[in-house]
N, C-alpha and C positions, 0 to 999 in steps of 0.2 A: 504493500500499499505507499509506503513511504518513497518507493522510487516511482511510483505513478504520481503521487502529490508534486515530487521535483520536477517530472517532466511538465505537468501541467503548469506549475508555477512559470517556469520558462516559457511555454507557449503565452502565457497571459502578459509576462513581461513585454513579449514580443508584440503582441497587440496594442499593449499600452505605449510602447515607444513608436507605434506606426511602421513597423517592420511589416506586419501583416494586418489584414483587416479582420473583421469579425470572422471566425472560424467554428467550425463544429466537428466533432468527432463523430467518425463513420466506421463502417467495418464490424468486424468481429467484436473489438473492446467497445462500440457504441453499442452491440447487441445484447453484451452483457449486464447493461441496464435493464434489461427486460426478459430476458433468457437465461437459461444455464450457461456459464462460461464454455469457450471451447480453447483448444489450443491457438496462440497465436504469438508471434514475436515481434509484433510492432503496433504502434499508434497510429492510425491515419488519421491525418488532419486537413479537412478540406476548407480551402480557402478560396476566394476569388483572386484568380491570378492578374497580375499587371501587363500587358503587352507592352514590347518595345515600339515605340514611336514608330509609325511608318511601315510597321511589320504585323503578321500576325504571331509571332513568336512571343512567348511569355519569358519575362527576366525573372530568375529566382537569386539574382544576385544580392539584393538585400537581405534575404535570408540566410544565405552563404556567407555573407560578411559579417552580419550580425552573430551568428553561431560560431563562426571561427574565430573572430574577435574575443569570444568569450570561452574560448578554448574548446569546445563541443568539436568531436570527430566524426567525420563521415564515414560510413559503410555502405558502400554502393550507393543507392537511392536515398539512403535513409542516414539520419543524425544520431549518434547515439546521447540521448539525454536523460539523467537520472537512472541507467539502468534499462531504459526501454530503444528501440529502435523507433525513430519518429520519421514518418513519411508526409511530407507537406503535397496534397493532391488538390487538382484545380476543381473546383465547382463550376465546371465549363460547359455545362449544357442546360436545358431548361430542368430536369429532374434535379440534377444537383443542386442549382441555384434554388431552387424552391425549398429543397431539404436543408440546404443552409438557411436560409430565410425564417425557416418555420421550425429550426432547432429549440430545444427546452433546455433552460439553466437549471443546473445540478449542482450538486457539491461532491467532492471526492476528498474525504477526509478534511474536511475545511475549505478547500480550495474550489473556487467557483470555476464551470466549466460549462460548455454547451453540447448538447449530444444530439444526433438527429433523431427525429421521431420514429417509432416501431414501424409505423406504415411507410414511412420515407425509406427506411432500411429494407424493409420487404420489397418495394418497388426496385429499389436501386440492384438487390440481390435478384430478383426476377429479370430485369434488364441484363445484367452480367451474365448470368445463366452459367457459371460454373457449378462443378459437384459440389462444393462445399456452400456454395449461396443455397443451393436446393435443400442442403440439410438444413442451413441456418432456417431457411422457410419453412420447413416441414415442423421446424421447433416453436416457431412463433404459432403458427396453428394447431399444434399439439398443445402447447400451454395455455392458449386462447389469449396472448398478449398483445390484442391489438384491436383498435377500431374499425369494424366491417366497413361502416359507411364512408369513414374516412379515407382508409385503404380503396374502396372501389371509385371513390372519386380522384385520389390520385392515379389509380390504373386507367380510368377512363381520361381524364387531362394529357396523359403522356403516352396513350395508344398502347398500353400493356395488359389490355383485358384479353385477347387472344392468348396471350402467353399466359395468364392467370387460369385460364381455362384448360390448356393442355397441362400445365404443371398441377392443376387438381385432377385432372385425368388421371394423371400418371403416376402422382405419389401419393396424395391425399385419399383418394378412394381405396388404395391399397391398405391404410392404416385404419380404416374407418371400421 
């Protein structure tokens, strides 16, 4: 828990310093706020990326400069912060942008943070469609840890209803 608090504290400092904008935790770590924990080695931090003027490329230089200046090491696409591998990911399409904007504030050991809603995590997992995402979706359904109406609205807005029906036919009907 202490390592998580340290990592989130650094991320909050980065937000306060203007290095990153408002953020939300996504992925497996975010899912643990709603369902049973699963094995993961990183914290996915979703942020709006700033494009380099005149291009469609996003610059991570402010993030790298800040973290390297504060003696944090890189590990592939991750930064090693407080015992966690932290990855900064773009909230770069309508679903991720909405998930970021509608994230909920919570506390982790007294440290303020924001986490994507269960329904947005489900829609993102459905959209991503990896085996581990389907396992996470099945857990959300099994433990009934989401608002069906809210999920249906998100799925409709982001044109994921067909994928949801396929997922239900393949995975959910088998466990009912």
